[in-house]
N, C-alpha and C positions, 0 to 999 in steps of 0.2 A: 742257411741260415748257422752264422757261428753260433754256437749254444751258452759260451760261457761258463762257468764256476755255477755246477749245479749247487743247487741249496741240500746241505744236509737235511734229513728228515727222523724225526725224536717221535716215536709213537708215544713217549709216556706222555703226560699235559706237563708243562716248561710253565715254575713258577716265576712270579716279576713281583718286585717287591714295588709297592704304591705307597707312601707315607709309612703307615704302620702296618696297613693290613696289608695278604699277602692272597694276589687271583689268581687265577689258573688260568691259561690261554689252551686253547683247543687246535692245533692243529688238524688238519685236516690229511687224508690217506692220501699219498700220490697219484690215484687214480681216482679219487672221490671227486664229481661232478657236483658243484654248485648249485644249489635249487634255480637261482636268481639269474646268474650271470652265465650258467654252461661252461665255467673255467672251472682246471683242476689244476694242480703241481704241476703235473707233467706240461701241461698245454704252455704254461708260463714258462718254463725251460729257463729257471734259477733265475727272473726276472724278483729283484724288490723293490723297484720304483716305478707307481704309475702314475700316469697323464688321463687327468678329467676330466673334460668336456662333458658340458651340459648335453651338448647336441648329440643324437647318434650319426648326424650326417656330418658331422665335421671330425669323425675316428680319424679315417684313412687322409685324409690330406692331411691333418696336424702328425699322425705317425708320420707318414711320407717324408713329412720336412725335417723330422729328424735323420731317417735313413733308412735304410731295406726293409721290407713291410711284407710282414705276413699276416692274410687276413686268418683271426681266431673265430668266434663267434656272431651272433645274432640271436639275442631272446628279447622281448619284449624292450625297456628304452637302454640293456645294455647289448651295444654293440662294443666289440672289442676288435685290437689288432698286436700283432707285435710288434713293436720295432725293434731298432740295435743301434747305439749309441757307442761311442769308445772298444767295442767289439763287443759289448755288454747287451744282453736282452732286455727292453723297457716296454713293458706293458700300456697302451693305448687302451682305457675303456671310457665309455659314457655314463652318465648318471641318473640321466633324465632331467626334470625338470624339479625345484625342490628338496625340503627336508628330506624327507621318509623314503625316498627312491633313493637317495645318495647313502643315507644312513646304511641300507641297506648291502647296496654296494659295497659299499668300508670296511663292514662287517665281514664279506664273503672274502676279500680281497684278503684282509689282517688272517683268515683260515688258511691264505695261501702264500705266506709268506711275506704279503709287500710292507715295507717296512717305511715309507715315505711316499706322500701322493703331492701331485702340482694338483689347484684345480683351476683347468684355463678355463676362461667366457667372454661372454658380453654384460656390459651393463650402462646403467645412464649415468651420467656422473649429474652433478646438485651444485659443483660449485664452480664459478664464471673461468677459473685458469683452467679446466679441462675442457679442454676438444674435442670434435669427434674423431675418431681416427685416434687419442693418443690410449696410454696403457695407465692402469692403475694396479701397482703391484701393494696389496694387502698385506697390512700387520697386524689387522681385530676387526673383528666384526661387530656389528648392534644384534643382539640374536630376540630378531623381531621374528620369531618361531616358535613353533612347538617341537621342533624335530631332538633338540639341543637337551628340550629339559627333560629327556629320558635319558639322558647320558650324566646330566651334571645340574646340580639347581642351578637358578639362576644369578644369583652372587657369582658362581664360576665364570669367570673371562672367558671371552672366546677371542685367543691369539695365535699368531701363526708360530711357527719354529724358527728361532732366529738366524742360525743359519743359513736353512733354504732361501729366507726372506732377502738375507745382504746377498746371495748369491744371484738373487734375480735383479737383484739393483745394481749393482756391480753388473752381471751383462748388458741392461739398462741401455749402461753410460758408456759402455764402450762399442755397442755398436749404434750407439748416439740415436736413440729411437723415445721420442716424446714421450715423458712418464711421470708419473704422482706416486711417491709415497703415502697411502692413504688408510682409511676408515671407514670400510662397508655396512651399508645395513641389508641384512639379510632379513626377505622379508617371504609370507607361506603365500600370500597374494599379489598376481601382478599390475592388482588396479587399486583398491581400497587400502592395502598394507604400504603402499607405496604414492599414494595421495596423486592419482590418478582419475580424472575425469572425464575421460573420452570414450568408460564405458556402454553398456547398453543401458543403462541408468542415468549415467552418471552420480549414481549415489554413494558418496565417502563415509562409511560411518565416523561420528560426532567426534572420539578420539582420535582418529588419524587425521580430521581436518585440524591444517595450521600444523604437524609435525614435520612436514619436506624442511618449511622453514627453523623452527628448533631443530633438525638433525643439522643443518647448514650451520647453526649459530656454533653449536658443538664441531664443527669441522669436521662433521663428517663430511667423505667424498663422493659415495656414490652408493646406488642402487642396487641390489640384483636379489638373489633366493637359493645361495649354495654355500657360501664361504663360513658363516656361522655355523652350520650342522658341521661341515668337513672337518674345523676344527675341534671342535669338541669334542665327537662322535670318535678323532682321530687321537687325540691327548687321553680317552676313555681308553680307546684301545691300545695304548701305548705307540701309535704309530707318530710322524713330525709328517708337518702340515704346512704348504703353501699357498697361495694364491694369485691369481693377475686375472685383470680381465680388459677386454679393450671397448672402446666406449663408441657406442652404435645409436642414444639420444643422449639428446644435452639437455637437461631438464630446466634447467634455469630461462629456454628459451622456449621452447614444445616441450609436447607429449609426443611429438609425431617418432617413428623412428627412421632412423637414417635411409640415405638408397645403399642397393649392392656393394657400389664402389665402396665406400666408405666400409663394407662390412668386411671387402676382402683387403685394404689396408688394417682393420683392428688384427684380421685373422695374421696378417704376415707380420706385423709389428710384434704379436706375441708370441708369434712360433719361431722367430729372428730370439728372443729374448732366450725364451726356452731352451732352447739349440743349445748356446750358445753357455747356457746355467749349466746344463750337464751332463757339456763334453767339461764343462770347469771342473762341475764334480766328481765326473767319472773316472776323469782323468787322473785327478788327486787318487785317488783311491787304489789306483793302478797302479799308480807308484807308492804306497806303502809296501 
């Protein structure tokens, strides 16, 4: 596999300006292995871009859809591969479900030199215009979870990087993939926080009863569990972040999850978008 340009390593702490304060960034030693992901700077071969599916089982197929692929590690919820786009290495690493494991992944990837991330996942739509198999390109997220509040106060918005989001939307248009650019609601739970009543008890806490209708009226497009933590944690760490999800549940009609065929359709569509967007992005950078 072509190694691409290697990142230079600075053993000293690197300062970055965030407002009026100065924060130190602690990069890993080249051979240092991260505790949770089991990755090192050496193994990433200079990759500065990462695709982040939640499901470990989705890692290899996503990587292979981008280009030549090499397996890296599999530890706990973190399975990783290295793929190649425009002769440059790109990391694909699962985050597991929910905010805590996602933030752990982002912290370790930042120490390894990752500079931008794209969450790639599945979702349940809550607007009539979003059909099964469509893709939601997420521009912002409702912070209905706890992890992001460990990185920024609740008044701080969970928003995507503008350039990356534009690229994803452009790729979807060029590839003729049915999509919407929308606002998701990131919940810590799959059942009560998303106002699902098909759980073991069917009980939904009073504060969440009727919440889906409120989100619909505010224009929220879908429920999922990782985007708000990705956006806020990335901002706190100085990373650029974007997110897109394939629709596998249409909550306006049913709480049921779609068939395997719909899952494959959604995966094929978000893979197509990401592949086009990465080729555009990395191709532009190669020309500079």
